[in-house]
C-alpha positions as CSV (number, residue, x, y, z in Angstrom):
1,M,-0.1,-0.2,0.0
2,K,2.9,2.6,0.9
3,S,4.6,1.8,-2.2
4,R,1.7,2.6,-4.5
5,F,0.9,5.7,-2.3
6,F,4.2,7.0,-3.2
7,R,3.9,6.1,-6.7
8,N,0.9,8.2,-7.1
9,L,2.3,10.9,-5.0
10,A,5.6,10.7,-7.5
11,K,3.1,10.9,-10.4
12,G,1.3,13.8,-9.1
13,L,4.5,15.9,-8.3
14,V,5.6,15.3,-12.1
15,V,1.9,16.7,-13.4
16,V,2.3,20.1,-11.2
17,S,5.9,20.3,-12.2
18,A,5.0,20.4,-15.8
19,A,2.0,22.6,-15.5
20,L,4.4,25.2,-13.6
21,A,6.9,25.0,-16.6
22,V,4.1,25.7,-18.9
23,V,2.6,28.7,-16.9
24,N,6.3,29.8,-16.8
25,C,6.7,29.8,-20.5
26,D,3.5,31.7,-21.5
27,D,4.4,34.5,-18.6
28,S,7.7,34.7,-20.6
29,A,6.2,34.7,-24.1
30,L,3.6,38.0,-23.0
31,T,6.7,39.5,-20.9
32,N,9.0,39.4,-23.9
33,A,6.0,40.7,-26.6
34,P,7.3,43.4,-28.8
35,Q,6.8,47.0,-27.2
36,Y,6.2,50.1,-29.0
37,D,5.0,53.6,-28.5
38,P,1.5,53.8,-28.2
39,N,1.7,57.1,-29.7
40,D,3.1,55.9,-33.0
41,P,0.2,54.0,-35.1
42,L,2.9,53.1,-37.7
43,A,5.1,51.4,-35.2
44,A,2.0,49.6,-33.7
45,L,1.4,48.5,-36.8
46,S,4.8,47.1,-37.4
47,S,5.2,45.2,-33.9
48,S,1.9,43.5,-34.2
49,G,3.0,41.9,-37.6
50,M,0.7,43.8,-39.8
51,V,1.5,45.4,-42.8
52,D,2.9,49.2,-42.9
53,P,0.4,50.8,-45.2
54,S,3.0,52.9,-47.1
55,Q,4.0,49.2,-48.8
56,M,1.0,48.6,-49.9
57,G,1.5,50.0,-52.9
58,D,-2.3,50.6,-53.7
59,G,-1.8,54.1,-54.7
60,T,-2.4,55.3,-50.9
61,V,-0.8,58.8,-50.1
62,T,1.2,58.1,-46.9
63,P,3.3,60.3,-44.8
64,G,6.8,60.7,-46.3
65,G,5.3,60.0,-49.8
66,D,7.3,61.9,-52.8
67,D,5.9,65.4,-52.3
68,A,7.3,66.1,-56.1
69,C,4.7,63.6,-57.2
70,L,1.7,65.1,-55.2
71,A,2.5,68.4,-56.6
72,S,2.5,67.2,-60.0
73,S,-0.7,68.7,-61.9
74,L,-1.6,65.2,-63.1
75,P,-3.0,63.2,-60.0
76,D,-1.1,60.0,-60.8
77,A,2.1,61.1,-62.6
78,C,4.0,59.0,-60.4
79,G,1.7,55.8,-60.8
80,P,-1.6,54.7,-60.3
81,G,-2.9,58.0,-58.8
82,T,-3.6,59.5,-55.4
83,N,-7.1,57.9,-55.1
84,P,-6.7,54.9,-52.6
85,V,-8.6,52.9,-55.3
86,V,-6.5,51.9,-58.6
87,N,-8.5,52.6,-61.6
88,P,-7.5,49.9,-63.9
89,T,-9.6,50.2,-67.1
90,S,-8.9,47.0,-69.3
91,N,-11.6,44.4,-69.4
92,A,-9.0,41.7,-68.0
93,D,-9.5,43.5,-64.6
94,V,-12.7,44.3,-62.7
95,N,-13.3,48.1,-63.3
96,P,-13.1,49.4,-59.6
97,A,-15.2,52.6,-60.5
98,S,-17.7,50.8,-58.2
99,S,-17.2,49.4,-55.0
100,A,-19.7,47.3,-55.6
101,D,-17.4,45.0,-57.2
102,V,-15.0,44.5,-54.5
103,N,-15.2,41.0,-52.7
104,P,-15.8,41.0,-49.1
105,A,-12.4,40.1,-47.2
106,S,-11.3,37.1,-46.8
107,S,-10.3,35.0,-43.5
108,A,-6.9,35.5,-44.8
109,E,-7.1,39.2,-44.9
110,V,-8.3,39.4,-41.1
111,A,-5.0,41.0,-39.3
112,P,-3.7,38.9,-36.7
113,A,-4.7,39.4,-33.0
114,S,-2.5,41.4,-30.6
115,S,-0.7,39.8,-27.7
116,E,-3.2,41.7,-25.6
117,S,-6.1,40.0,-27.3
118,V,-4.7,36.7,-26.3
119,S,-7.3,34.8,-24.2
120,A,-6.0,33.3,-20.6
121,E,-7.6,30.2,-21.5
122,S,-5.3,30.1,-25.3
123,S,-2.9,27.8,-22.8
124,S,-5.5,25.3,-22.6
125,S,-4.9,21.9,-24.6
126,E,-8.4,22.8,-27.0
127,A,-8.5,24.6,-29.4
128,A,-10.0,27.6,-29.6
129,P,-13.5,28.0,-32.1
130,V,-12.6,30.0,-35.2
131,V,-15.0,32.4,-36.3
132,S,-15.5,32.8,-40.0
133,S,-15.8,36.1,-41.9
134,S,-18.9,34.6,-43.7
135,S,-20.8,34.5,-40.3
136,E,-20.8,38.3,-40.2
137,E,-24.0,40.0,-41.6
138,A,-23.3,41.4,-44.9
139,K,-23.2,45.7,-44.9
140,P,-24.5,46.9,-48.5
141,S,-21.7,48.5,-50.5
142,V,-21.6,51.9,-51.9
143,P,-20.3,52.1,-55.5
144,K,-17.4,54.5,-55.7
145,I,-18.8,56.6,-58.5
146,F,-22.6,57.9,-58.5
147,L,-24.5,57.0,-61.4
148,A,-28.3,57.3,-62.0
149,N,-29.9,54.3,-60.5
150,D,-32.1,53.9,-63.6
151,K,-29.9,52.2,-66.1
152,E,-31.2,52.4,-69.9
153,E,-28.9,54.7,-71.9
154,E,-31.5,55.8,-74.4
155,K,-33.0,58.1,-71.8
156,N,-32.7,61.3,-69.8
157,Y,-33.0,60.7,-65.9
158,M,-31.9,63.3,-63.2
159,E,-32.4,66.9,-63.6
160,V,-29.2,68.8,-64.9
161,E,-27.5,72.3,-64.1
162,Y,-26.1,73.3,-67.7
163,K,-24.2,76.5,-67.7
164,T,-22.7,78.1,-71.0
165,N,-19.9,80.6,-71.7
166,T,-17.7,78.8,-68.8
167,G,-15.1,76.8,-68.8
168,W,-11.4,77.4,-68.7
169,D,-11.5,79.7,-71.2
170,G,-15.3,81.2,-70.8
171,E,-16.3,79.7,-74.1
172,G,-17.4,76.2,-72.9
173,I,-20.5,74.2,-71.3
174,L,-20.4,72.7,-67.9
175,A,-23.2,70.0,-66.9
176,Y,-23.7,68.2,-63.8
177,P,-26.8,66.6,-62.2
178,K,-28.5,68.7,-60.0
179,R,-28.9,66.5,-56.9
180,L,-25.0,66.0,-56.4
181,T,-23.5,62.9,-54.2
182,D,-23.8,63.4,-50.5
183,N,-21.6,60.5,-49.6
184,P,-17.9,61.5,-48.9
185,D,-16.8,58.0,-50.2
186,Q,-18.8,58.2,-53.7
187,K,-17.7,60.9,-56.2
188,H,-18.6,61.9,-59.7
189,A,-16.5,60.9,-62.8
190,V,-16.2,63.6,-65.4
191,V,-16.3,63.6,-69.0
192,V,-14.6,65.3,-71.8
193,W,-16.7,66.7,-74.8
194,G,-15.1,67.7,-78.1
195,P,-17.1,69.4,-81.1
196,G,-16.7,68.9,-84.4
197,G,-14.3,71.4,-86.7
198,G,-16.3,74.7,-86.7
199,T,-19.0,73.3,-84.6
200,K,-20.0,75.0,-81.1
201,P,-20.4,72.9,-78.1
202,S,-24.1,74.1,-78.0
203,A,-25.1,71.9,-81.1
204,Y,-24.3,68.7,-79.2
205,E,-26.8,69.8,-75.8
206,G,-28.3,66.7,-76.2
207,M,-25.3,64.3,-75.5
208,I,-24.3,67.0,-73.1
209,R,-27.3,66.8,-71.0
210,R,-27.8,62.8,-71.6
211,L,-24.7,62.0,-69.9
212,A,-24.8,65.0,-67.1
213,S,-28.6,63.2,-66.2
214,H,-26.8,59.8,-66.0
215,G,-24.6,61.3,-63.2
216,F,-21.3,62.3,-65.0
217,V,-20.0,65.8,-64.9
218,V,-19.5,67.1,-68.0
219,V,-17.5,70.0,-69.4
220,A,-17.7,70.8,-73.5
221,L,-15.0,72.7,-75.1
222,K,-15.3,75.5,-77.1
223,E,-13.4,73.7,-80.1
224,S,-11.3,70.6,-80.7
225,P,-7.9,71.1,-82.3
226,G,-7.0,67.6,-82.3
227,N,-4.1,67.2,-80.3
228,A,-5.2,67.1,-76.4
229,T,-4.3,70.8,-75.7
230,Q,-7.9,71.8,-75.3
231,A,-9.1,68.6,-73.2
232,I,-6.2,68.9,-70.7
233,K,-6.8,72.5,-69.9
234,A,-10.7,71.6,-69.0
235,L,-9.2,68.9,-66.8
236,D,-7.2,71.1,-64.8
237,W,-9.8,74.0,-64.8
238,L,-12.1,71.1,-63.6
239,D,-9.5,70.2,-61.0
240,G,-9.3,73.5,-59.6
241,L,-13.2,73.5,-59.0
242,N,-12.7,70.4,-57.3
243,K,-10.2,72.2,-54.9
244,D,-12.5,75.5,-54.5
245,S,-14.5,75.3,-51.1
246,N,-16.8,78.2,-52.8
247,S,-17.3,75.6,-56.0
248,P,-20.7,73.6,-55.9
249,L,-18.2,71.2,-57.1
250,F,-15.9,71.0,-54.2
251,G,-14.7,67.8,-53.3
252,K,-17.5,66.0,-55.5
253,L,-15.0,64.6,-58.3
254,D,-12.9,61.7,-59.0
255,M,-10.4,63.4,-60.9
256,N,-8.6,59.9,-61.5
257,T,-12.0,58.7,-63.3
258,V,-12.1,60.7,-66.6
259,G,-13.4,59.6,-70.1
260,C,-13.2,62.0,-73.2
261,S,-15.9,61.8,-76.3
262,G,-16.0,64.1,-79.1
263,H,-17.5,64.2,-82.8
264,S,-15.4,64.2,-85.8
265,M,-12.5,66.4,-84.6
266,G,-13.5,66.3,-81.0
267,G,-13.1,62.6,-81.6
268,L,-9.5,62.9,-82.5
269,E,-9.2,65.4,-79.6
270,S,-10.6,62.5,-77.0
271,E,-8.0,60.0,-78.4
272,Q,-5.0,62.5,-77.9
273,A,-6.0,63.3,-74.6
274,L,-6.4,59.1,-73.8
275,I,-2.7,58.9,-75.2
276,K,-1.3,62.2,-73.1
277,D,-2.9,62.8,-70.0
278,R,-3.2,59.6,-67.3
279,R,-6.0,61.0,-65.8
280,V,-8.1,60.0,-68.6
281,L,-9.1,56.1,-68.8
282,T,-11.1,55.8,-71.7
283,A,-12.3,57.5,-75.2
284,F,-15.1,57.1,-77.4
285,L,-14.8,58.7,-80.7
286,N,-18.1,59.4,-82.6
287,N,-17.8,59.7,-86.4
288,S,-13.9,59.7,-86.3
289,G,-10.4,58.1,-86.3
290,D,-6.7,58.9,-86.9
291,W,-6.0,59.6,-90.6
292,G,-3.4,57.8,-90.7
293,G,-4.5,54.7,-88.6
294,A,-1.7,55.6,-86.0
295,G,-3.6,56.9,-83.3
296,A,-5.4,53.7,-81.2
297,M,-2.0,52.0,-81.6
298,K,-0.5,54.8,-79.2
299,V,-3.1,54.0,-76.3
300,A,-1.8,52.0,-73.2
301,T,-3.1,48.8,-72.8
302,D,-4.6,49.9,-69.3
303,R,-7.1,52.4,-71.3
304,T,-9.8,51.5,-73.5
305,I,-10.8,53.1,-76.8
306,A,-13.8,52.7,-78.8
307,I,-14.5,54.0,-82.5
308,L,-18.1,54.4,-83.8
309,Y,-18.8,55.5,-87.0
310,G,-21.7,55.7,-90.1
311,E,-21.8,53.5,-92.7
312,G,-22.0,56.6,-95.3
313,G,-19.9,58.7,-93.4
314,M,-16.8,60.5,-94.7
315,E,-14.9,59.2,-91.5
316,R,-15.5,55.6,-92.4
317,G,-12.0,54.7,-93.7
318,N,-10.3,57.0,-90.6
319,A,-12.3,54.8,-88.3
320,E,-11.5,51.3,-90.1
321,N,-7.8,52.0,-90.6
322,D,-7.3,53.3,-86.9
323,Y,-8.9,49.9,-85.8
324,N,-7.6,47.6,-87.8
325,N,-3.8,48.8,-87.3
326,A,-2.2,45.3,-86.3
327,N,-0.2,47.7,-83.5
328,V,-3.4,48.4,-81.4
329,K,-2.8,46.4,-78.2
330,A,-5.2,48.5,-76.0
331,P,-8.8,46.9,-75.7
332,A,-10.6,48.4,-78.5
333,C,-14.0,48.2,-80.2
334,L,-15.1,49.5,-83.9
335,I,-18.7,49.9,-84.1
336,Q,-21.0,50.7,-87.2
337,M,-24.2,52.3,-87.6
338,T,-26.0,50.4,-90.5
339,G,-29.1,50.3,-92.2
340,G,-29.9,54.3,-92.2
341,K,-31.8,56.2,-94.3
342,G,-29.5,59.0,-95.3
343,T,-28.1,60.1,-98.3
344,E,-24.4,60.0,-97.1
345,C,-22.4,57.6,-99.2
346,Y,-19.1,56.1,-98.8
347,E,-17.0,54.1,-101.9
348,V,-16.3,51.0,-100.2
349,A,-14.4,50.1,-103.3
350,P,-14.3,51.4,-106.9
351,G,-18.2,51.3,-108.3
352,R,-19.3,50.4,-104.7
353,R,-20.6,52.6,-102.4
354,E,-22.8,52.2,-99.3
355,C,-25.3,55.1,-98.0
356,G,-27.0,56.0,-94.8
357,Y,-26.2,56.9,-91.6
358,G,-23.6,59.5,-92.4
359,H,-21.0,61.6,-90.5
360,G,-23.3,63.3,-87.9
361,S,-25.0,59.5,-86.8
362,G,-22.9,58.9,-83.4
363,S,-23.7,61.9,-82.0
364,W,-27.3,62.1,-82.2
365,D,-29.2,59.0,-83.2
366,G,-26.1,57.1,-81.8
367,M,-25.4,58.7,-78.4
368,A,-27.1,56.2,-76.3
369,A,-23.3,53.9,-77.1
370,T,-21.4,56.6,-75.6
371,V,-23.6,56.8,-72.6
372,A,-23.4,53.0,-72.0
373,W,-19.5,52.9,-72.7
374,M,-18.9,55.5,-70.0
375,R,-21.3,53.8,-67.5
376,W,-19.1,50.7,-68.0
377,H,-15.5,52.0,-68.2
378,L,-16.2,54.8,-65.7
379,G,-19.0,53.6,-63.5
380,G,-18.1,50.1,-63.4
381,E,-20.9,48.6,-64.7
382,E,-19.2,45.2,-65.8
383,W,-22.3,43.7,-66.9
384,R,-22.0,46.0,-70.0
385,K,-19.3,43.8,-71.4
386,A,-21.9,41.7,-73.2
387,D,-23.4,44.3,-74.6
388,F,-20.2,45.5,-76.8
389,V,-17.9,42.4,-76.4
390,G,-18.2,38.9,-78.0
391,T,-20.7,37.7,-81.1
392,S,-24.0,38.9,-79.5
393,G,-25.4,42.1,-77.7
394,K,-26.5,45.0,-78.1
395,Y,-23.6,46.9,-79.8
396,I,-22.6,43.8,-81.9
397,D,-25.6,42.9,-83.8
398,G,-28.7,44.8,-81.7
399,N,-31.3,47.4,-83.0
400,I,-30.3,50.8,-82.8
401,A,-33.4,51.9,-80.3
402,G,-35.7,54.4,-81.4
403,H,-33.8,54.5,-85.0
404,D,-33.6,52.7,-88.3
405,G,-31.1,49.9,-88.3
406,K,-28.8,48.0,-86.5
407,W,-25.3,48.0,-84.5
408,K,-22.5,46.3,-85.8
409,G,-19.6,46.1,-83.5
410,Q,-16.3,44.1,-83.3
411,C,-13.8,44.1,-80.0
412,K,-10.3,43.4,-79.7
413,N,-7.5,42.6,-76.7
414,F,-10.6,42.4,-74.0
C-alpha cells in the first residue's frame, strides 16, 4: 500500500511541475512581447505583424511620400494615382470604379490578434473555436462612382445644371446633376466632350445633357484642335473647381476617373487626351479616327478606346484604319451604324458605295452608345461588357433603339 501511495504521489508531483513549466513559458512569451510607443500608429502596426500601409503599393498617399509626385498637375503622374482605389480600365481587370465589385474580405485578410487580445484560456490543450468572416452580417456596399439608378442609356434621368459660357476659356459648357452625391466616399466621374471642327459645343446639347443626367460631370470644349491641348486645360480647370471650397463641385469629382468623347475632330481630341493624360481612362470617338491609322496604336494597354462611325460617313476610312492597325494593343472596339436612310455615301471599293448613316450619326441617333460605354468604363457596370464584346449583344448585333437600322460591332484585346 505504501509503495503504491508513493508512486501516485510522484506522478502528481510530475504533473504539477509540468503545469508550472507551461505557465512559466506563457508568462515569458507575454513579457517578451514587442513593445511600441502607443502614440506611434505605424510602429504599432509594425510590431503587431501587420503590413505598414506605406508598403501596400495601392496608390495610397502616406506620410513621408514623394512631395514631387503630389505636387504634379497630373494626379497619377507617379503611378496609378493618389486615389486609394486603383482604377484599371482594361476589361481583364475588374473595373474598380464601383465598390460594388469589391469582394468581401476573406479570412486570410483578417489582421492577426495582438498579444493583448490573447485569451487566458489559450494555453489550454483545446483549440479555440474559429469564427468565420462569412458569419458576419453583410453590409451593403456603396458604389465608388455616383450614377443614376435607372440604367437605360437611351433615356435622360436626373435634372441637370447646364451652364454656358464657362470653362477655362469662358466659352465652354459645364453640365452636372442638380442632385450631387452627398456621400464622402462616393464621387462623380468626369467626361470631356469635344465638338466637331467649326461646330459650337451648343450643337451637342442633347449628348451633354444625356451624359449629365446619368450622373457624370461634363465639360464641353469651345473647340477641338485634335491634339489634346484643350481637353487637358479643361481637366486642369475642373480640378481647380474640385479643390475650391466656394464651388458646388468642391470635393465631388474623382479626377482619376475621366473619359473623353467627341465628334469628328472632337474624337481626335479625345483620342489624343487618352494617349497624353493619365487622368483619362477611356475615349469614345464618334464619327472619327486617326487619318493615318496611327492613333489607337499609341493607347496604353491599361486604357480602353471605342470608335463609332456611320456606314456612309466620310470618316469611315479613318475609323476602320485606326482600329485595324495591327499595332493596336489596348482593348478596343469598332462600332458601325448600319441601315440608315440617310443620303450620305462612302465608296467602299471602285464602283461600290454604301449609303445611310453619315458623318453626324454617332452624336445624335447613336448617343446611347457613348453613355453605355462611359457607364461601363467609368461607372464600373461590368455587366455592360456583354453589350459590346463577343458575338451577340446590343452594340454587336442589335437594333438602334428608336431609330432605323442596327449596330454592327467588333472588339479585340479584351
